[in-house]
Each structure stands twice: as structure tokens, then as C-alpha cells.
C-alpha positions as a LaTeX table, in Angstrom:
\begin{tabular}{lrrr}
\hline
Residue & $x$ (\AA) & $y$ (\AA) & $z$ (\AA) \\
\hline
Unk1 & 160.16 & 81.54 & 89.02 \\
Unk2 & 162.64 & 80.94 & 86.24 \\
Unk3 & 164.90 & 83.63 & 84.85 \\
Unk4 & 164.29 & 84.82 & 81.34 \\
Unk5 & 166.80 & 83.37 & 78.94 \\
Unk6 & 166.57 & 84.14 & 75.26 \\
Unk7 & 168.21 & 81.81 & 72.78 \\
Unk8 & 168.84 & 82.54 & 69.13 \\
Unk9 & 170.52 & 80.50 & 66.46 \\
Unk10 & 170.56 & 83.51 & 64.16 \\
Unk11 & 169.21 & 86.91 & 65.11 \\
Unk12 & 167.46 & 87.14 & 61.72 \\
Unk13 & 165.85 & 83.69 & 61.73 \\
Unk14 & 164.60 & 82.16 & 64.93 \\
Unk15 & 164.47 & 82.69 & 68.67 \\
Unk16 & 163.20 & 80.82 & 71.69 \\
Unk17 & 162.93 & 81.19 & 75.44 \\
Unk18 & 162.86 & 78.66 & 78.26 \\
Unk19 & 159.41 & 77.64 & 79.36 \\
Unk20 & 158.23 & 79.29 & 82.56 \\
Unk21 & 157.57 & 77.45 & 85.78 \\
Unk22 & 155.00 & 80.11 & 86.78 \\
Unk23 & 152.04 & 80.13 & 84.43 \\
Unk24 & 148.53 & 81.43 & 85.10 \\
Unk25 & 145.43 & 80.39 & 83.09 \\
Unk26 & 142.64 & 82.96 & 83.42 \\
Unk27 & 139.15 & 81.88 & 82.32 \\
Unk28 & 137.19 & 84.95 & 81.24 \\
Unk29 & 133.45 & 85.41 & 80.93 \\
Unk30 & 132.39 & 87.84 & 78.21 \\
Unk31 & 132.68 & 91.54 & 79.22 \\
Unk32 & 133.59 & 90.72 & 82.84 \\
Unk33 & 136.83 & 92.27 & 84.13 \\
Unk34 & 139.00 & 90.20 & 86.42 \\
Unk35 & 141.72 & 91.59 & 88.70 \\
Unk36 & 144.62 & 89.16 & 88.75 \\
Unk37 & 147.00 & 89.23 & 91.72 \\
Unk38 & 150.50 & 88.73 & 90.39 \\
Unk39 & 152.97 & 86.18 & 91.90 \\
Unk40 & 154.23 & 87.07 & 95.36 \\
Unk41 & 157.67 & 88.63 & 95.37 \\
Unk42 & 157.32 & 89.93 & 91.84 \\
Unk43 & 159.90 & 92.70 & 91.54 \\
Unk44 & 161.31 & 92.78 & 88.02 \\
Unk45 & 159.66 & 90.33 & 85.63 \\
Unk46 & 158.43 & 89.78 & 82.17 \\
Unk47 & 154.90 & 88.60 & 81.53 \\
Unk48 & 154.14 & 86.79 & 78.26 \\
Unk49 & 150.43 & 86.70 & 77.25 \\
Unk50 & 148.59 & 84.33 & 74.94 \\
Unk51 & 144.86 & 83.96 & 74.48 \\
Unk52 & 142.07 & 82.09 & 72.72 \\
Unk53 & 140.20 & 85.40 & 72.16 \\
Unk54 & 140.98 & 89.10 & 71.70 \\
Unk55 & 141.46 & 90.72 & 75.14 \\
Unk56 & 142.46 & 93.90 & 76.95 \\
Unk57 & 144.75 & 94.41 & 79.95 \\
Unk58 & 144.93 & 97.39 & 82.23 \\
Unk59 & 148.30 & 97.71 & 83.89 \\
Unk60 & 147.40 & 101.01 & 85.64 \\
Unk61 & 146.62 & 101.49 & 89.27 \\
Unk62 & 145.80 & 104.41 & 91.50 \\
Unk63 & 147.73 & 103.90 & 94.68 \\
Unk64 & 146.96 & 100.35 & 95.84 \\
Unk65 & 143.82 & 100.13 & 93.71 \\
Unk66 & 143.93 & 98.41 & 90.34 \\
Unk67 & 141.99 & 100.17 & 87.59 \\
Unk68 & 139.54 & 97.71 & 86.01 \\
Unk69 & 140.04 & 96.88 & 82.37 \\
Unk70 & 137.20 & 97.80 & 80.03 \\
Unk71 & 136.42 & 97.03 & 76.42 \\
Unk72 & 136.69 & 100.54 & 74.90 \\
Unk73 & 133.59 & 101.97 & 73.33 \\
Unk74 & 134.82 & 105.64 & 73.19 \\
Unk75 & 138.11 & 107.50 & 72.99 \\
Unk76 & 140.33 & 107.42 & 76.11 \\
Unk77 & 143.09 & 110.02 & 76.00 \\
Unk78 & 143.89 & 110.35 & 79.71 \\
Unk79 & 146.51 & 107.60 & 79.70 \\
Unk80 & 144.50 & 104.90 & 81.53 \\
Unk81 & 143.24 & 102.93 & 78.54 \\
Unk82 & 143.75 & 99.15 & 78.49 \\
Unk83 & 146.27 & 97.51 & 76.13 \\
Unk84 & 144.82 & 95.35 & 73.33 \\
Unk85 & 146.32 & 91.84 & 73.05 \\
Unk86 & 149.65 & 92.55 & 74.77 \\
Unk87 & 152.37 & 90.01 & 73.97 \\
Unk88 & 155.27 & 90.51 & 76.35 \\
Unk89 & 155.38 & 93.23 & 79.04 \\
Unk90 & 157.97 & 94.23 & 81.61 \\
Unk91 & 156.45 & 94.40 & 85.12 \\
Unk92 & 158.22 & 96.07 & 87.99 \\
Unk93 & 156.87 & 96.29 & 91.56 \\
Unk94 & 153.33 & 95.70 & 90.38 \\
Unk95 & 150.90 & 93.69 & 92.44 \\
Unk96 & 147.94 & 93.23 & 90.05 \\
Unk97 & 146.55 & 93.74 & 86.56 \\
Unk98 & 143.00 & 93.67 & 85.21 \\
Unk99 & 141.96 & 91.64 & 82.17 \\
Unk100 & 138.72 & 91.69 & 80.10 \\
Unk101 & 137.53 & 90.16 & 76.82 \\
Unk102 & 134.45 & 90.93 & 74.73 \\
Unk103 & 133.78 & 87.19 & 74.43 \\
Unk104 & 134.44 & 84.26 & 76.76 \\
Unk105 & 137.93 & 82.73 & 76.48 \\
Unk106 & 141.15 & 81.85 & 78.23 \\
Unk107 & 144.25 & 84.02 & 78.66 \\
Unk108 & 147.52 & 82.44 & 79.80 \\
Unk109 & 150.33 & 84.44 & 81.40 \\
Unk110 & 153.91 & 83.16 & 81.71 \\
Unk111 & 156.10 & 84.98 & 84.23 \\
Unk112 & 159.88 & 85.23 & 84.02 \\
Unk113 & 162.38 & 86.89 & 86.40 \\
Unk114 & 164.70 & 89.41 & 84.73 \\
Unk115 & 168.27 & 89.09 & 85.86 \\
\hline
\end{tabular}
């Protein structure tokens, strides 16, 4: 997995990162959560998400069990709610995440080592 390198010609104008050599494409059926096993050896990484549809990701687990993502239909104030359309997230010693979308679509995830 490539390291994350951020390039900027001017901090106020444009920025870019190297493309990843570890990319997942997750095909989602409507309202069906999928648990995604993250790349082996993932210790300290960034995950960059893009999607063809709005989606939710649950990064929480209880012990070794991943909490399934849901499309919220009521308040959740216990700290286990999924994140709506995350862009870039720092992942450390995590083995899985759960993704769901209210409609069918594709979510891509690029992984980068943090050095």
C-alpha cells in the first residue's frame, strides 16, 4: 500500500495526492449493509471514500464484532451512529467497517499508509 503524500502548489489554491495502489469498489444493494474487511496489515492508514449515491459508514465495533451500518430513521445519541458520506478518515488498528446506502450504487475506498 502506498504512503500518503500530499502535494500543493499553493496552500490556498490546489492540492493533490498520489493515487493509491489499494482501492476497493463496493457494489451496494439498496438498504443492505455490507461489512467490509479492511486490507491485511492495516495499522495506521487513511481511507478516502467516493460514491455514486449517498451512503453511510459505521466505523464502530464492539470487541471483534463490527456494528452494522443503518440508514437512520430516528435519533441516535449513544455514539454509534453511522457517518453520512465520509470523505477521508484516519483508520488505526481497525479490521472492518460497515457500509449501507438507501439506494443501489458503488462506493470506492482508496487506502493510504500514513508515515
